[in-house]
C-alpha positions as CSV (number, residue, x, y, z in Angstrom):
1,M,60.8,110.7,90.6
2,G,64.3,111.6,91.9
3,K,67.4,110.8,89.9
4,I,69.7,108.1,91.2
5,K,73.3,109.2,91.4
6,L,75.6,106.5,90.1
7,L,79.1,106.4,91.5
8,K,82.0,105.5,89.2
9,L,83.9,102.7,91.1
10,Y,87.3,101.2,90.3
11,T,89.0,97.9,91.1
12,V,92.6,97.9,92.3
13,G,93.7,97.0,88.8
14,D,91.8,99.9,87.4
15,L,93.4,102.3,89.9
16,A,96.8,101.0,89.2
17,K,96.4,101.4,85.5
18,A,95.0,105.0,85.9
19,L,98.0,105.9,88.2
20,G,100.5,104.3,85.8
21,V,101.9,101.8,88.4
22,E,101.8,98.0,88.8
23,K,98.9,96.5,90.7
24,H,101.0,95.4,93.7
25,H,102.2,98.9,94.3
26,A,98.6,100.2,94.5
27,E,97.8,97.2,96.8
28,Y,100.8,98.1,99.1
29,I,99.5,101.7,99.5
30,I,96.0,100.5,100.2
31,R,97.3,98.3,103.0
32,K,99.8,100.8,104.3
33,M,97.4,103.7,104.4
34,G,94.3,101.7,105.4
35,V,92.3,102.9,102.4
36,E,88.9,101.2,102.7
37,P,86.8,100.1,99.7
38,V,83.4,101.8,99.3
39,G,81.9,98.5,98.2
40,R,82.5,95.0,96.9
41,A,81.3,93.1,93.9
42,G,82.0,89.4,93.4
43,G,85.1,89.5,95.6
44,Y,86.5,92.7,94.0
45,R,87.1,95.7,96.2
46,L,85.7,98.8,94.7
47,F,87.1,102.3,95.3
48,D,85.9,105.8,94.4
49,L,87.9,108.8,93.1
50,K,88.6,110.0,96.7
51,A,90.5,106.7,97.2
52,Q,92.3,107.1,93.9
53,R,93.6,110.5,95.0
54,A,94.7,109.1,98.4
55,I,96.5,106.2,96.7
56,G,98.2,108.7,94.3
57,K,99.4,110.8,97.2
58,G,100.7,107.7,99.0
59,L,102.6,106.6,95.9
60,E,104.2,110.1,95.6
61,K,105.4,109.9,99.2
62,V,106.9,106.5,98.6
63,K,108.7,107.8,95.5
64,A,110.0,110.8,97.4
65,R,111.3,108.7,100.2
66,R,112.9,106.2,97.8
67,Q,114.6,109.1,96.0
68,K,115.9,110.6,99.2
69,R,117.3,107.2,100.3
70,S,118.9,106.7,96.9
71,E,120.6,110.1,97.1
72,A,121.9,109.4,100.6
73,W,123.2,106.0,99.5
74,M,125.1,107.6,96.6
75,R,126.7,110.2,98.9
76,K,127.8,107.5,101.2
77,K,129.2,105.5,98.3
78,L,131.2,108.5,97.1
79,R,132.6,109.2,100.5
80,L,133.8,105.6,100.8
81,A,135.4,105.8,97.4
82,Q,137.1,109.0,98.3
83,R,138.5,107.5,101.5
84,R,139.8,104.5,99.7
85,R,141.4,106.7,97.1
86,N,143.0,108.9,99.8
87,R,144.4,105.8,101.5
88,L,145.9,104.5,98.3
89,L,147.4,107.9,97.4
90,G,148.1,108.9,100.9
């Protein structure tokens, strides 16, 4: 008889815990990137390791974009403060 290969499957909550993020962050990436579950069990969506890696990469992209936006916002805030200061001292 041949051996049956069992897949290790994860729920959204399991993935979020493994990636160290809140569940709604993982759900956002799943929706945004269109990650499809490999199966379902009792209403739970089940994902494999390939999906976990894809979600992890998506979370990294969001984090990088957020960091870039934050830095741009700080530069803008500093420029405005310098203009106000120059007008007052002017």
